[in-house]
Structures are given as C-alpha cells and as structure tokens.
N, C-alpha and C positions, 0 to 999 in steps of 0.2 A: 689453091686460091686463098689469099689472106682473109681472115675474119676480122671485120671492123665493127666495133661497138660504138654506137652514137647515142649520146645523151644530152641533156641540157638542164636549165633551171626555169625556162619560160613555159614548160609544159609540153606534153606530147603533141598537142594540136598547133604548136607555134609554126608560123611560116618559116622561121629560121631553121628549124630542125628538119623540116621537109626539104628545103633547098639544099641543106648540107648533105643529107642522106642521098639525094639524087646526084649531087656533084661527086660523091665518093663511090658511086656504084660501079664505075669503070675500073676501080682499083682493087675490088674484092667483094666478098659477100657481106653486105651491110645489114646489121640488125639494130633496130632502134628500141631502146628501153629508157623511157623518160618519165618524169613525174606526171601524175594525173592532172595536176593543176599548177598554178604559179608557185614557184619556190625560190624566187629571187632573194638575194641578200641573206640566205640561210646558212652560208658558209659550209663548213665541212661536217654538218650535223648528221648523226646516225640515229635512226629511230630505234629505241630500246624499250619503250614503255607500252607498246601496243603491237599487234600483228599487222603485217602488210598484205595488201591484195594485189595480185598480178593478173592483168587482163590483156588478151590479144585483141587489139582494135583494128588491125589490118594485117596483111601478110608481112611477117617479120617485123611488126611494129607492136610494141607492148607498153602498157602504162603500169606504173606502180604508185600507189597512194602514199608516197613518201618523198624523200629528198634525193638529189642527184647521187649522193654517196650510197644511199639505199639502192638506187637503181643499178649502179655498177655491180654491187655485191649480189643482188638478186639475179642480174643477168648472168654473171659468172656461175652462180650456184645452180640456177634453174633453167635458164633459157639456152645458154651456150654449152653448159656442162663442162666448163673449163675456161681458162683465160683466153681472150682474143689476141690477135696480133697487133692491134692498135685500138686505142680509145680516143674518140674525138668528141668534145663537148661544145655545144653551141648550135647555131650561131646566136649569140646573145644580143638582145636589143639594147645596146649601150656599151660603152667602153668598160673594160676591166683592166685598169692600169694603176700603177703606183700602189700606195698603201691600200687602196680600195679592194685589191684582190683578196684581202683577208676576209671580206664579207661575202665574196662571190660564190654562189652555188655552181656557176659555170666552171670556174677555176677548180673548185672542189671536186667536180666530177672527173676532171683530168688528173688531179692529185691522187685520187683514189686508184686510178689506173696505175700511176707510178708506184704507189705503195704495194700494189699487187704484182709489180715487176713487169708491167706492160708499158711500152712507149705510148705517150699520150699528148694530146694537143687540146688547148682551149681556144675558141675563136669568138671574137666579139667585134662589133662595129659601132660607129658613132650613133648616138641616139638622135633621132629625127622624127618629125610628125609622120612621115611616111618612110618606109624602109625599102631599099633596093639591095637584095642579098647577092646579086650576081658577082660583084667583085670579091666579096668576102668568101663566097662559095668557091670561086676560082683560086683564091689564095689558100684556102683550106686544102683543096685538092693538091696544089703544088707542094705545100709543106708536107702533107700526108704521104705523097709519093716519095719524097726525099727521105722521110723517116722510115717508111717501109723498106726502102732500098738500103739505107745505111744504118738504121737504128739510132738509139740515143744512149748516152751514158746511163749506168744504173741509177734508179731513183731520180731521174730527170724528166721533166715535161716542159712543153713549150706553150707560152702564152702569146697568142697572136691577136693583134688589134688592128682594125682596118679603118682608114680615114673615110670621110664622106665624099671626097673628091677622087678623081682618077689618080691612082697611086703612082709615085715616081719609082717604085720598086720596093724591095725588102730591106730592112735595116735591123741588125742585131742590136738589142738594147738592154739596158738595166732597168730595174724597177724604180720609178720616180718616188719622190717624197713630197708631202705637202703638209701645210699647217692644218691640223685636224681640229675642226670645230663643229659640234653637233648642236642643232636647234631642237628644243623640246617645247612644243606648243601645248598649252593647257586648254581644256574645253569642258563643257558640261553637256551630257546627252539629254534627250527629251525626258528621261526618267530621273533627271537630277543627279546622275552619277558622273563623277569626274573622269575624264579620259586624257590621254597624252598622245601626241602625234610627233614622231621623231623624223627629222629631216636633216640634210646636210646644209650648213649655214655658210661655209666658206670653202672655196677651191683655190687656195693660194699655193701654187706649185713652186717648189724650190728649183731654181735654174740648174740644168744639167744637160750638156750637149748630147749625151748618150742615152738619155732616159726615154722610156716608152711614151711619156707625155709629149716630149719635144718631137719625137719622130712622127707621131700622128698629126701633130700640129703643123709640121712642115710638109705633110702630104706623103709620108712613107708608111708602109705596112710594118708595124713593130713586131719583132719576134724576140721574146725574152725567155731564156732558159731559167726555169725555176726548179726548186727542190723542196721536199717536205722538211728538211733539217732546219730548225729554227735556231740552232746553237749559234751564239755570237762568238766565233772562235777567236776574234781579236780581243775579246774581253776576258778570256780564260785566265791569263796571267794577272790581270787586274783583280779579279775576284779571288784568286789564290793569295794575292798580297794582302787581302783583308785580314788574313790570319784568324779565321773564324775559330772560336774556342771549341773544345770537345763538348759533346752533349752532356748535360748535367746527369749525375747519377740518379737512378730511380730506386727509391727505397721500397 
C-alpha cells in the first residue's frame, strides 16, 4: 500500500488538511505531519536556530512546532522512517498562483518532497468567507491517483489550484506573472513603539492564455508542473557575454 504524507501551512487543525487526508485515504496509508500553528507565507523556511517538538495529536496525525519544510523532514526522519511514495500539501485557504508561490508554505511543503526525490502535489483553493473543500479534495485525489500510477519526472511537483465554482475540468498551466507592489503601513502601538504591517497593494496580472491565473478565472482547475531549479537557462549566454573579469589577486 502506498504511503502518503500530508502536510500544509494552515496548521494541523485546519479543516483543509482534515478533508484532504480523508479524501486520500482510499489511495494508501495517510500520515499527517503539519505545523502546530499558522505558517502561511513562510516560504521554504527551515528552522535551524532552535529544537523542534513533535507531538501525536490523533492516530497518524502529528504536529511540529515549525514550518511545512520542517514537517516534511521530521516526518521522513522520525515518523515514517524513510521517504513516502507521495507528498501532498494543502488544502490551502487561498490560491497559490503565479509569483505568489515563492511565499507559499503550502508550495514549499511539496517542493521539499520533490527535493527528497518524492512525487509531490500542492493543493489550494480560492479564498472565500466560507470554504467548501469538497471539490478541491476530489481534485487532489484525482491528481494523486494519477501521480501514484504514473509518477512524475525527477525533481518535479504539481501545483493545483481550484476555482470557487463548479470546475469545467483540469487545465495544464504555466506560472502567471503580475506587477508586484507591496504596501507597508506604519503604526504606533499602545506603548509608543512603531510597528509595520505588510500587505499586498496590487494584483495586476499580466495576460497569458495558459497561465494558472487565467485558468482559475475561467473556471478550470489549474495544474502547473514546477521544479526547484531557479536557473534562468535562457540568460546563461547573456551573462557569459558580460565577460566578467578574473577575480583580483589577493596579496
């Protein structure tokens, strides 16, 4: 029976992770190892400055007081005693599309699986006042079944985003781009100390018929193949043509 590791960045008590784990139960032995608390927008952070605590909160459900990346590593080292057959991260409360995936703890959980040589999937759905995880859970199970049967190319993971309406089907997509603008609001706390509140100030997406943004906007479930390799291969020749000088001699 395949071993499936489930994690997220919304925390071990999130409705999304409970729905996801239940939806994957028919595909293999599911183990949940997720952050003790909220870890959204934490990216691919790894905790190196303090020890981590692992607690079993239910049968095959564990919390780690760290990041999604921490959770995957602790799961492999201590809970599973080896790599699983599949890592699934989510279901996140809010899209993880386009450039925003660089911040996402949900995507980072799947990326860590890919770095460990495990097929992995990140699953997110549109942010709403109330969430219905049924369609996202069914989509995750469909994609997970296909990946367990056919695998993925090395160091590849899938980023799945589910629209708030009844989906028209699945669409293979590329990562969207948007004009990035961050708002930093200043304030003063009751003790007179200044604080700063960071938020997104602009969501101006660049048009692209094959993007994840356009897919979910048009009512499709977006499936984007991602990789940890950030190398801009198209720019290698350009950088080589800069003719960078040899390093200066050290006396």
